[in-house]
VOBA-1610 file (N, C-alpha, C; in pm, whole numbers, padded with zeros to 5 digits, always signed):
BEGIN
Met+00084-00118+00000Met+00000+00000+00000Met+00088+00124+00000Val+00047+00225-00075Val+00120+00351-00085Val+00063+00450+00015Thr+00153+00516+00086Thr+00112+00619+00181Thr+00149+00755+00125Ile+00055+00847+00127Ile+00080+00985+00083Ile+00100+01069+00207Asn+00220+01127+00218Asn+00253+01205+00337Asn+00219+01354+00323Lys+00193+01399+00200Lys+00160+01539+00179Lys+00009+01556+00174Pro-00039+01673+00215Pro-00183+01697+00201Pro-00218+01712+00052Val-00324+01647+00009Val-00366+01651-00130Val-00482+01749-00142Thr-00468+01844-00233Thr-00573+01944-00255Thr-00623+01932-00399Leu-00735+01992-00427Leu-00787+01994-00563Leu-00690+02064-00658His-00627+02171-00610His-00530+02243-00692His-00413+02150-00730Trp-00366+02074-00634Trp-00256+01981-00658Trp-00296+01875-00761Leu-00418+01824-00752Leu-00466+01724-00847Leu-00479+01783-00987Arg-00530+01905-00999Arg-00540+01972-01130Arg-00403+01993-01189His-00309+02034-01106His-00172+02058-01151His-00109+01928-01201Ser-00126+01820-01128Ser-00073+01690-01168Ser-00137+01641-01297Tyr-00268+01658-01307Tyr-00343+01618-01426Tyr-00289+01691-01549Ala-00275+01823-01538Ala-00227+01902-01651Ala-00083+01867-01687Thr+00001+01845-01587Thr+00141+01811-01613Thr+00152+01676-01683His+00074+01579-01640His+00077+01447-01704His+00025+01454-01847Leu-00079+01533-01871Leu-00128+01550-02007Leu-00020+01611-02096Leu+00046+01713-02045Leu+00152+01779-02121Leu+00267+01683-02151Glu+00308+01606-02052Glu+00419+01512-02070Glu+00383+01397-02164Ser+00254+01368-02177Ser+00214+01260-02268Ser+00190+01311-02409Gly+00216+01442-02431Gly+00210+01497-02565Gly+00083+01572-02600Thr-00005+01594-02505Thr-00128+01669-02532Thr-00096+01815-02560Asp-00153+01868-02664Asp-00130+02007-02702Asp-00177+02101-02591Leu-00100+02205-02568Leu-00129+02300-02460Leu-00266+02365-02478Arg-00310+02384-02601Arg-00442+02446-02625Arg-00555+02354-02578Tyr-00537+02223-02591Tyr-00638+02129-02542Tyr-00641+02129-02389Ile-00524+02136-02329Ile-00517+02140-02183Ile-00585+02267-02132Gln-00562+02378-02202Gln-00627+02504-02166Gln-00778+02488-02166Glu-00830+02424-02269Glu-00975+02404-02279Glu-01026+02312-02169Leu-00954+02202-02143Leu-00996+02107-02040Leu-00999+02169-01901Leu-00903+02258-01875Leu-00897+02321-01743Leu-00986+02443-01731Gly-01040+02489-01844Gly-01129+02605-01841Gly-01057+02737-01827His-00932+02744-01870His-00857+02869-01863His-00897+02959-01980Asn-00919+03085-01951Asn-00949+03182-02056Asn-00824+03225-02130Ser-00714+03231-02061Ser-00589+03277-02118Ser-00489+03163-02128Ser-00415+03158-02239Ser-00311+03057-02254Ser-00198+03081-02155Lys-00183+03205-02111Lys-00078+03238-02013Lys-00100+03161-01883Thr-00224+03142-01844Thr-00255+03067-01722Thr-00213+02922-01738Thr-00237+02865-01854Thr-00204+02725-01878Thr-00054+02706-01892Glu+00016+02806-01939Glu+00160+02795-01963Glu+00241+02773-01835Ile+00183+02791-01719Ile+00257+02766-01595Ile+00298+02620-01585Tyr+00226+02531-01654Tyr+00257+02389-01648Tyr+00376+02352-01735Thr+00414+02440-01826Thr+00524+02406-01916Thr+00659+02407-01845His+00674+02484-01740His+00803+02487-01671His+00828+02360-01590Val+00723+02287-01562Val+00735+02165-01481Val+00782+02047-01566Ser+00743+02045-01691Ser+00769+01931-01777Ser+00908+01938-01839Thr+01000+01856-01790Thr+01133+01849-01849Thr+01145+01731-01944Lys+01052+01638-01936Lys+01055+01520-02022Lys+01048+01561-02170Asn+00957+01653-02203Asn+00943+01696-02342Asn+01065+01772-02390Ile+01125+01850-02305Ile+01243+01926-02343Ile+01358+01833-02379Gln+01372+01725-02305Gln+01479+01630-02332Gln+01461+01556-02463Gln+01340+01550-02514Gln+01312+01479-02638Gln+01322+01566-02763Ile+01348+01694-02745Ile+01359+01783-02859Ile+01490+01755-02932Lys+01478+01739-03062Lys+01595+01711-03144Lys+01636+01840-03214Ser+01762+01874-03201Ser+01815+01992-03263Ser+01838+01967-03412Pro+01812+02066-03497Pro+01841+02050-03639Pro+01990+02024-03665Phe+02074+02067-03573Phe+02218+02047-03588Phe+02259+01903-03563Asp+02171+01823-03500Asp+02201+01682-03475Asp+02215+01603-03605Asp+02153+01651-03713Asp+02157+01581-03841Asp+02277+01621-03926Leu+02352+01718-03882Leu+02468+01763-03963Leu+02587+01671-03947
//
């Protein structure tokens, strides 16, 4: 059995949900719609958390 030592809030669950969607390749505009954000700037806070996608970016110079 897994024990969670931190308090879990709705905000924390929304944040985890959005981060997992982003890391699995879901477009930021879809995440914005799912979370009900009016501004893309609000949704963009989740992009700083996701390092998995950044590591998968291939530079055009890699093919030289």
